[in-house]
OpenMM code with the backbone's topology and positions (N, CA, C; nanometers):
from openmm import Vec3, app, unit

residues = "UNK UNK UNK UNK UNK UNK UNK UNK UNK UNK UNK UNK UNK UNK UNK UNK UNK UNK UNK UNK UNK UNK UNK UNK UNK UNK UNK UNK UNK UNK UNK UNK UNK UNK UNK UNK UNK UNK UNK UNK UNK UNK UNK UNK UNK UNK UNK UNK UNK UNK UNK UNK UNK UNK UNK UNK UNK UNK UNK UNK UNK UNK UNK UNK".split()
positions = [
    Vec3(-9.5157, -7.1438, -17.1299),
    Vec3(-9.3211, -7.1153, -17.1345),
    Vec3(-9.3323, -6.9851, -17.1899),
    Vec3(-9.2670, -6.9038, -17.1726),
    Vec3(-9.2566, -6.7594, -17.2526),
    Vec3(-9.1384, -6.8038, -17.3642),
    Vec3(-9.1140, -6.6724, -17.4447),
    Vec3(-9.0163, -6.6983, -17.5456),
    Vec3(-8.8902, -6.6759, -17.4996),
    Vec3(-8.8263, -6.8274, -17.4945),
    Vec3(-8.6905, -6.8357, -17.4303),
    Vec3(-8.5756, -6.8183, -17.5287),
    Vec3(-8.5207, -6.7230, -17.5167),
    Vec3(-8.3674, -6.6922, -17.6469),
    Vec3(-8.2790, -6.6904, -17.5578),
    Vec3(-8.1550, -6.7641, -17.6332),
    Vec3(-8.0331, -6.7260, -17.5655),
    Vec3(-7.9411, -6.6244, -17.6476),
    Vec3(-7.8694, -6.5286, -17.5767),
    Vec3(-7.8210, -6.4174, -17.6775),
    Vec3(-7.6891, -6.4699, -17.7025),
    Vec3(-7.5971, -6.5455, -17.6021),
    Vec3(-7.4760, -6.5566, -17.6088),
    Vec3(-7.4683, -6.7012, -17.6484),
    Vec3(-7.3347, -6.7419, -17.7382),
    Vec3(-7.3460, -6.8688, -17.7762),
    Vec3(-7.1709, -6.8741, -17.7303),
    Vec3(-7.1367, -6.9847, -17.6391),
    Vec3(-6.9982, -6.9998, -17.6046),
    Vec3(-6.9405, -7.1288, -17.6813),
    Vec3(-6.8461, -7.1206, -17.7342),
    Vec3(-6.7766, -7.2487, -17.7904),
    Vec3(-6.5933, -7.2275, -17.7443),
    Vec3(-6.6020, -7.3388, -17.6727),
    Vec3(-6.4558, -7.3308, -17.6062),
    Vec3(-6.3645, -7.4809, -17.6292),
    Vec3(-6.2453, -7.4750, -17.6117),
    Vec3(-6.1686, -7.6081, -17.6203),
    Vec3(-6.0961, -7.5971, -17.4739),
    Vec3(-6.1022, -7.7312, -17.4168),
    Vec3(-6.0776, -7.7484, -17.2723),
    Vec3(-5.9366, -7.8183, -17.2947),
    Vec3(-5.8593, -7.8139, -17.1752),
    Vec3(-5.7343, -7.8361, -17.1639),
    Vec3(-5.7177, -7.9766, -17.2236),
    Vec3(-5.8238, -8.0815, -17.2024),
    Vec3(-5.7636, -8.2208, -17.2375),
    Vec3(-5.8246, -8.2450, -17.3776),
    Vec3(-5.8502, -8.1392, -17.4391),
    Vec3(-5.9092, -8.1868, -17.6115),
    Vec3(-6.0713, -8.1479, -17.5949),
    Vec3(-6.1458, -8.1651, -17.5087),
    Vec3(-6.2608, -8.1481, -17.4865),
    Vec3(-6.3254, -8.0190, -17.5331),
    Vec3(-6.4475, -8.0221, -17.6451),
    Vec3(-6.5206, -7.9018, -17.6967),
    Vec3(-6.6262, -7.8842, -17.6135),
    Vec3(-6.6583, -7.7292, -17.5863),
    Vec3(-6.7735, -7.7140, -17.4759),
    Vec3(-6.8328, -7.6146, -17.5927),
    Vec3(-6.9737, -7.6360, -17.6085),
    Vec3(-7.0724, -7.5592, -17.6258),
    Vec3(-7.1803, -7.5366, -17.5808),
    Vec3(-7.2174, -7.4287, -17.5323),
    Vec3(-7.3178, -7.3928, -17.4837),
    Vec3(-7.3861, -7.2625, -17.5106),
    Vec3(-7.5039, -7.2305, -17.4510),
    Vec3(-7.5843, -7.1029, -17.4748),
    Vec3(-7.5946, -7.0642, -17.3420),
    Vec3(-7.6031, -6.9245, -17.3366),
    Vec3(-7.6163, -6.8202, -17.2239),
    Vec3(-7.7141, -6.7265, -17.2578),
    Vec3(-7.8295, -6.6960, -17.1362),
    Vec3(-7.9224, -6.5696, -17.1992),
    Vec3(-7.8900, -6.4374, -17.1558),
    Vec3(-7.7991, -6.4248, -17.0457),
    Vec3(-7.7412, -6.2939, -17.0199),
    Vec3(-7.5989, -6.2990, -16.9950),
    Vec3(-7.5707, -6.1625, -16.9556),
    Vec3(-7.4043, -6.1556, -16.9192),
    Vec3(-7.3890, -6.2190, -16.8032),
    Vec3(-7.4553, -6.2051, -16.7083),
    Vec3(-7.4563, -6.2640, -16.5751),
    Vec3(-7.4175, -6.4026, -16.5964),
    Vec3(-7.5219, -6.4836, -16.6676),
    Vec3(-7.4949, -6.6184, -16.6487),
    Vec3(-7.3606, -6.6729, -16.7482),
    Vec3(-7.3361, -6.5598, -16.8375),
    Vec3(-7.2139, -6.5970, -16.9431),
    Vec3(-7.0836, -6.5771, -16.8337),
    Vec3(-7.0551, -6.4829, -16.7424),
    Vec3(-6.9788, -6.4552, -16.6483),
    Vec3(-6.9599, -6.5834, -16.5417),
    Vec3(-7.0751, -6.5996, -16.5120),
    Vec3(-7.0520, -6.7587, -16.4029),
    Vec3(-7.0199, -6.8702, -16.4672),
    Vec3(-7.0826, -6.8999, -16.5899),
    Vec3(-7.0441, -7.0333, -16.6622),
    Vec3(-6.8858, -7.0254, -16.6859),
    Vec3(-6.8039, -6.9190, -16.7318),
    Vec3(-6.6886, -6.8997, -16.7520),
    Vec3(-6.5937, -6.9069, -16.6415),
    Vec3(-6.6559, -6.8341, -16.5124),
    Vec3(-6.5801, -6.8408, -16.3856),
    Vec3(-6.5837, -6.9898, -16.3239),
    Vec3(-6.6835, -7.0565, -16.3662),
    Vec3(-6.7116, -7.2100, -16.3094),
    Vec3(-6.6056, -7.2791, -16.3961),
    Vec3(-6.5695, -7.2631, -16.5576),
    Vec3(-6.5203, -7.3686, -16.6032),
    Vec3(-6.3714, -7.3197, -16.6568),
    Vec3(-6.3241, -7.1978, -16.5786),
    Vec3(-6.2174, -7.1173, -16.6247),
    Vec3(-6.1163, -7.2183, -16.6006),
    Vec3(-6.0759, -7.3391, -16.4779),
    Vec3(-5.9385, -7.3733, -16.4597),
    Vec3(-5.9527, -7.4977, -16.5627),
    Vec3(-6.0748, -7.5369, -16.6401),
    Vec3(-6.0806, -7.6701, -16.7615),
    Vec3(-6.0464, -7.6004, -16.8871),
    Vec3(-6.0588, -7.4817, -16.9187),
    Vec3(-6.0563, -7.4424, -17.0811),
    Vec3(-5.9146, -7.3746, -17.0673),
    Vec3(-5.8691, -7.3418, -17.2120),
    Vec3(-5.7718, -7.2758, -17.2796),
    Vec3(-5.8467, -7.1282, -17.2885),
    Vec3(-5.8026, -7.0529, -17.2491),
    Vec3(-5.8654, -6.9183, -17.2575),
    Vec3(-5.8289, -6.8538, -17.4008),
    Vec3(-5.7367, -6.8834, -17.4613),
    Vec3(-5.6780, -6.8323, -17.6032),
    Vec3(-5.7790, -6.8840, -17.7088),
    Vec3(-5.8360, -7.0133, -17.6861),
    Vec3(-5.9390, -7.0548, -17.7737),
    Vec3(-6.0954, -7.0271, -17.7106),
    Vec3(-6.1215, -6.9713, -17.6239),
    Vec3(-6.2522, -6.9465, -17.5823),
    Vec3(-6.3008, -6.8162, -17.6917),
    Vec3(-6.4199, -6.8647, -17.7399),
    Vec3(-6.5208, -6.7699, -17.8398),
    Vec3(-6.6251, -6.7820, -17.7869),
    Vec3(-6.7170, -6.6205, -17.7831),
    Vec3(-6.8209, -6.6118, -17.7360),
    Vec3(-6.8870, -6.5042, -17.8693),
    Vec3(-7.0154, -6.5600, -17.8809),
    Vec3(-7.0624, -6.4657, -17.9789),
    Vec3(-7.2251, -6.4311, -17.9471),
    Vec3(-7.2226, -6.2753, -17.9547),
    Vec3(-7.3456, -6.2137, -17.9349),
    Vec3(-7.4262, -6.2304, -18.0390),
    Vec3(-7.5379, -6.3289, -18.0444),
    Vec3(-7.6482, -6.3281, -18.1631),
    Vec3(-7.6997, -6.1937, -18.1849),
    Vec3(-7.7010, -6.1270, -18.1043),
    Vec3(-7.8451, -5.9765, -18.0963),
    Vec3(-7.7293, -5.8648, -18.1506),
    Vec3(-7.5937, -5.8691, -18.1582),
    Vec3(-7.4801, -5.7654, -18.1825),
    Vec3(-7.5454, -5.7133, -18.3186),
    Vec3(-7.5294, -5.5978, -18.3393),
    Vec3(-7.5886, -5.5284, -18.4705),
    Vec3(-7.4860, -5.5753, -18.5824),
    Vec3(-7.4897, -5.6037, -18.7166),
    Vec3(-7.4235, -5.6645, -18.8090),
    Vec3(-7.2961, -5.5667, -18.8497),
    Vec3(-7.3431, -5.4179, -18.8484),
    Vec3(-7.2330, -5.3631, -18.8737),
    Vec3(-7.1019, -5.3555, -18.7890),
    Vec3(-7.1565, -5.4057, -18.6772),
    Vec3(-7.0417, -5.3696, -18.5656),
    Vec3(-6.9531, -5.4988, -18.5712),
    Vec3(-7.0451, -5.6061, -18.6264),
    Vec3(-6.9763, -5.7604, -18.6951),
    Vec3(-6.8607, -5.7104, -18.7910),
    Vec3(-6.9052, -5.6709, -18.8620),
    Vec3(-6.8227, -5.6291, -18.9873),
    Vec3(-6.6846, -5.5553, -18.9749),
    Vec3(-6.6681, -5.4489, -18.8709),
    Vec3(-6.5734, -5.3765, -18.8248),
    Vec3(-6.5135, -5.4295, -18.6952),
    Vec3(-6.5734, -5.5214, -18.6445),
    Vec3(-6.4713, -5.5621, -18.5061),
    Vec3(-6.3486, -5.6258, -18.5453),
    Vec3(-6.2648, -5.6176, -18.4580),
    Vec3(-6.1238, -5.6593, -18.4607),
    Vec3(-6.1063, -5.7989, -18.3835),
    Vec3(-6.0402, -5.8902, -18.4527),
    Vec3(-6.0358, -6.0353, -18.3685),
    Vec3(-5.8720, -6.0329, -18.3188),
    Vec3(-5.8795, -6.1168, -18.2385),
    Vec3(-5.7306, -6.1135, -18.1270),
    Vec3(-5.6451, -6.2064, -18.2874),
] * unit.nanometer
topology = app.Topology()
chain = topology.addChain("A")
for resn in residues:
    res = topology.addResidue(resn, chain)
    for name in ("N", "CA", "C"):
        topology.addAtom(name, app.Element.getBySymbol(name[0]), res)
């Protein structure tokens, strides 16, 4: 088995109070997961963390 790393971490809250924590390898699988679970999630509570993002960009990024 090769080196399997997950780039994106998804932390979300469902409409019924469920907590979702999942990992995605690339942007395509991330968009697919969000599209499949969109009706179950509170979109304002959705957090996506890019683990390979440059640290300086994290410092200067703006949150909602």
